[in-house]
C-alpha positions in Angstrom: 50.7 -7.9 -5.4 53.9 -9.7 -6.4 53.9 -11.5 -9.7 55.1 -15.1 -8.3 55.0 -17.6 -11.5 54.4 -21.2 -10.4 56.4 -23.3 -12.9 54.2 -25.9 -14.7 54.8 -29.6 -13.5 53.9 -33.1 -14.5 54.0 -35.7 -11.5 56.3 -33.6 -9.5 59.0 -32.6 -12.0 59.2 -29.5 -13.6 58.6 -28.9 -17.4 60.4 -26.2 -19.6 59.6 -25.8 -23.1 61.5 -23.9 -25.9 60.2 -24.2 -29.3 60.1 -27.8 -30.1 62.0 -29.0 -27.3 60.6 -29.9 -24.0 62.9 -30.5 -20.8 61.4 -32.7 -18.0 63.0 -32.5 -14.7 65.5 -30.4 -12.7 69.2 -29.6 -13.8 69.8 -29.8 -10.3 69.0 -33.6 -10.3 71.6 -36.2 -11.9 69.2 -37.1 -14.7 66.7 -35.0 -16.7 64.4 -36.0 -20.0 64.7 -34.2 -23.1 61.5 -34.4 -25.3 61.8 -32.9 -29.0 58.7 -32.9 -31.1 59.8 -34.2 -34.4 56.4 -33.8 -36.4 53.2 -32.3 -36.0 49.6 -32.0 -37.8 46.7 -29.7 -37.4 43.6 -30.6 -35.6 41.3 -27.8 -35.9 43.1 -24.9 -35.0 45.8 -26.8 -32.8 49.3 -28.1 -33.4 49.3 -31.8 -32.1 52.7 -33.9 -32.0 52.7 -37.0 -34.4 56.3 -38.1 -33.6 58.2 -37.0 -30.3 61.6 -38.2 -29.5 62.4 -39.0 -26.0 66.0 -39.2 -24.1 67.0 -39.7 -20.6 70.2 -37.6 -20.1 72.6 -37.2 -17.4 72.9 -33.5 -16.5 76.8 -33.6 -15.8 78.2 -30.3 -17.9 81.7 -32.0 -18.2 80.0 -34.7 -20.5 79.7 -34.4 -24.2 76.3 -34.0 -25.5 76.4 -37.1 -27.1 77.7 -38.9 -24.3 74.9 -37.9 -21.7 72.0 -40.0 -23.3 71.3 -42.9 -21.4 68.2 -44.1 -23.3 66.4 -42.9 -26.2 63.1 -43.7 -27.9 60.4 -42.3 -30.3 56.5 -42.2 -29.5 53.7 -41.3 -31.8 52.1 -38.8 -29.2 53.1 -36.5 -26.6 51.1 -38.1 -24.1 52.8 -41.5 -24.8 56.2 -39.8 -24.7 55.2 -38.1 -21.4 54.1 -41.6 -20.0 57.6 -43.0 -20.7 59.5 -39.9 -19.7 57.9 -40.1 -16.1 58.5 -43.7 -15.8 62.5 -43.3 -16.9 63.1 -40.5 -14.8 61.5 -41.7 -11.6 63.4 -44.9 -11.9 66.8 -43.3 -13.1 66.5 -40.6 -9.9 65.8 -43.6 -7.6 68.8 -45.2 -8.8 66.8 -48.4 -10.5 
């Protein structure tokens, strides 16, 4: 059998994680969301995010990283951050 890995998605967009960074969306699109976990606490034996930075960014490789940021905010949970991220990304990709 071929080992085919299905990428993790949320509301139709791919999710990629590297340490405390989560990228939401596709680099093939005009916009992507970068979520950065700024702080976390232990709940039983799980780390739970308590402060998350959300940034809507352009994917244009010719722009400097600070010029790519379109919108940003901070939320107090990963759930709240993903909620905002999904709305921002859908609106940005729809051109609203």
